[in-house]
N, C-alpha and C positions, 0 to 999 in steps of 0.2 A: 504493500500500500504506500502511496506517495503522500507526503504531508501537504497541507494546503499552502497556497501562496501566502506571502506575508500579509496581504491585505484582505484575504478571503476567509470564509468559514468552511468547515468540513460538512459536507452533505447537508447544506442548509435548505432543505425543502421548505416550502411555505408552511406546511403543517407540522414541521419538526418541533416537538415539544421538549426536546432535550435542553438542559440548562446551558446557558452561554458562558464561556470562560475565555479569558485572555492569557496567552503564554508569551513571555518576553524573549524566549530563546528556543530554537529547535531542540527537541529532546531526542534521546536514543530511540530507535525504532520501536522496541517493545513497549515502553511506557507511553510513547506517542500513540501507538495503535490502540492501546487500552483506553486511554483518555478519550480518543475520538469515538469509541464505541458508546460512550456514556454521556458525551457532551458535544455541543457545537463549539468548535475551537478556532480561535483566531490567533495566529502565530506571527511574531515579528521575525523576519528572516534577513533583514538588512544588516549592513556593517555597523558595528558598535552597539551601544545600548539602545533600547527602544526610545525613540524621541518622545518628548513629553506630549506632543500633540497626538501622536499615534496611541500612546498609552491612555490618554483621556478618551479618545474615540473608541478604542477597543474595550475599555471598561464601562463605557456608557451602556447601561442595560445588562451588563454581565453580573453573574452571581459569584464568580470566582476569578482569582488572579493568581497565576503561577509566576513568581518574580525571581530574579537572581540578585546577588549582592551588588550588581551594577545599577540596579533600579532603585530610585528613591520613592518610597511609598509613605506619604504623609497626608496631613490635613488638606493641602491644596488639591491633591488627587481625589481624596475621599469625598469631598463636597460635590464632585462631578459624577459620582457613581453611587447613588443612594441604594441601589439594589444589591450591592456587594455584600456577600455573607462570609466569605473566607478568602484569606490570602495565604498562599503556600510559598514559603521562601526556600529556594534551592540552596540551602546553606545551614550551618549550625547557628552562626552569628546572625543577629537581627538588627545590627546597627544601622542598616539601610532603611529600616521600617520604624515609623512612629508607633510603637506598641501602645502607648497610652491613648493616642487618637483612635486606633482601631478598637481598643477595648471600650472607649466611651461610646462608640457607634455600634457596639455589639458585633463587631467583625472578628471572627476567630483567626488566629495566626498559627500556622504550622511551620515547623523547621525540620532539619534532617540530621539529628545527632546520632552518634554511634556508628553509622555506616561508613564514615570517613576517617575514623580514628586511626586505623593502621596506616592508610596511605599518607595521612598528614604527619604522623609520627615518623614514618620512613623518610619523608622529605626533610623534616626537621633534622633528623640525624644525618642525612646526607649533607646538609649545610654545616652541621657540626664538624663532620669529617673534612669537607672541602675547605672551610675557613681555617680550621686548625692546622691542616697540612698544606695550605696555600696552593690548592690544586689548580685553580683558575690562573693564578699568578704564574705558576710553573708552566702551564700550557702556553700562556702568552710569551714566556721567556723562550720557549722552543720556537714559536712562530716568528719571534723577533730576532732570532739568531743569537740569543744570549747564552745558549747552552754550548759552550766551547770545549769543556773538558769536565771530568769528574772532580768536584771540589768538595772537601769535607765540610765547608761552611756554607754551601750553596742551598738556598731555599729551606732553611731549617724551620720547623714548625713545632707545634705542641703535640706531645705524645699523650694519647688519651688514657692508656692503662695507668692506673694510679692517680690520675688527675681527678679533680672535683668538678662535677657539674651541678649547677643550681637551677632548679626548675620553678619558674614563677607561674603558678596556676596548677593546682593538683587535681585536675579533673581527668576525664578519660584520656585525652590526648597527652597531657602532661605526664600521667603515669605510664602511658605506653612508651613515651620517650625514656622514662626512668628505667623501664625493663630493658630497653635497648642499651642504655648506658651501663647498666649492671653487667650485661653480657660482654661489654668491652672492659670489664674490671675497673670501672670508675666508681668513685665515692659519690653518692647522690644525696643532695640536700634539696628540700622543697619548701615552698611557702604558698599559703593560700589565705585569703581573707578570713575564712572560717577557722583557720588554724589546724585543719586536718584535711585529708583527701576527701573528695566527693564520695558519697556512699557507694560502696561496692567497687571502688577503684584502687584501694590501698595496695601498696606493693611492699613486701618484706625487704628490708635493707635500705629503705628511704627514710631519712631523718628530717622531720619537720622542724624548721627554724624560723627565727625572725628574718624579715627581708634584709635589714642592714647586714646581719651576719652572713646571710647567703651571698650578698654582693661582695663582701670583703674576702670570703674564703674560696669563692668559685673560680676555677680556671675557664669554665664555659658557663654562660647564663643563657637558658633557653626559655622563651616567653610563650605562655599558653593560657592567658587570661582572656575573658570576653571583654569587648569594648563597651563601656558605659561611662556615665559622667564621672565615676570614681576612678576609672583606669586611664582616662586621657592623660598622656604624658606621665604615666606611672613610672617610667624610666626616663628621667631627664638629667640635666647637668649634675644635680646633687648626687643622684644615684650612680651615674657613670663615674663620678669622682671617687666613689667608694671602691670601685672595681680595680683589680690588679692591672697594671699597664700591659701585662702579657696576656690578658684575658680576651675571650672571644664572646661576642653577643650574637645570638640567633633569635630572629623573630618570625614566627609563622602564624601569629595570631591575627592582629589587626595593626595597620601601620601607625595609627594615632596613639597606640599604647606607648610608643617611643617618641621622644622629642627629636625629630629628624635633624634639626639644625644643631642641637647639642651633640648628637651622635657624629655628625660630620666633623664638628670641631674637635671632638675627642679622637677620632681616627686620624685627622690631619696632624694634630699636635703630638701624636704618639701616646696619649693618655690611655688609649685602648688599642690592642694589637690588631683586631680584625672583627668584621661583622658579616653575617649571612642573613639576608632579608628575602622573604617571599612576599612581603607586604610593605607598602609605603604609605605615607600620610595622604598623598594624592595618587590615585590610580586611574590610568597608567601614569607612572612617573615620567616627567619630561626627559627625553634622551639626553638633553644638554645639562641636566642636573649634575653638579659636581660629584655627588655621592656615587653616581653610576660609573664614573671614570676613575675612582680611587682604586689602586691596585689591591688594597687590603679590604675591599668591600665587594661582596657578591650580591647582586640584586636579581631576583627572579620574578616573573610576571604572575604571581599569585596562583601557583600550580600545586598547592599542597594536596588537594584531593584529585589531581588530574591523572587518574588511571582509568582504563576502560571499565573495570569492574566497579570501582567506587563511584564514578560519575553515573553509571547505570543504576546502581543501588540508590544513590541520592535521588535520581529522577523517579524511580519506583516509589520511594517513600513520599516524595513531593506530590506525586499523582494520588497516592493513597490519601494523603491529607486533603487534597483538593476535592476528591470524590466524596470523602466522608463529610466534608463541610457543606457541599452543595446538596447532599442527601439528608442533612440534619443529624448526622451521626457523630459519635465521639471521634475526634482526630487521633490517629496513632501517636502523634507527637504535637502537643499543643503548648504554645508559649504563654497564652493567657487562659489558663485552665479554669478560671472563675466563670468563663463563658461556656466551657466545655462540660456542662453538668448533666448532659443527657444520659 
């Protein structure tokens, strides 16, 4: 089956009584087919995020919206689509959605936790390895002809065995990174706002500590907190100043958790050895941003969950949430459960 064009509906016969939904990105074939069997679907297929005008038009009269982290869903959109019952976000994080505005209007919000834990943890640890062992810098040295002989002092990096990793955010993904770090014979410290791992995620061998201690003692700091008002610039100049000058910072959570200007200054000045980022404060980051061009900073285009299996599983759960919402059933994963009382 072929998906509909960007501006058209699926099988929109005049007497079609299926609920109307908007989807801001093409989905994998399986979830897409399943959604089309149960709803009239309008899909944005253009380049980049769905334009605001398209989103307003597509959501007018729709009962459901399947959005991505690139889409802003707030009061200005909601006032134009009073029939909306459910928003399904193709992500764990919901910082692109005004949850309070949805809740005030009785619109349920679904997300996709759990299914992307392993893929995101793998990517985080890939950045730990790449930044610690200077892999991108070493590859560039080969391309630039700087590899002229074997030199005992060339491209020295951080050895992970015996080193300490500090994990900011002891939820599913943070603890999955902890398990990977333990397999590399690392000492693991962790911090969370609640002072303990999220329920059911605890890992033997992880020591929960205060944030200041974690920053001072860690050779690698990996960030795994959700973005909200309390975590914007959670890691800024004061926190970076606590870290070892030989330390590595990895962020696969959300860009705004780190003060990007403070990070740039720390990397340039030598106050921090290296960083690996899958997220930035503004996405996509400007290719001319100096952070992108630092030899000791790896910047990736937000690919933490980018495996075939994980993106398919995310889409399946997002469709489950959307279909449950338009049917008036309990969402498999609901962000505002006070509305999900059926």
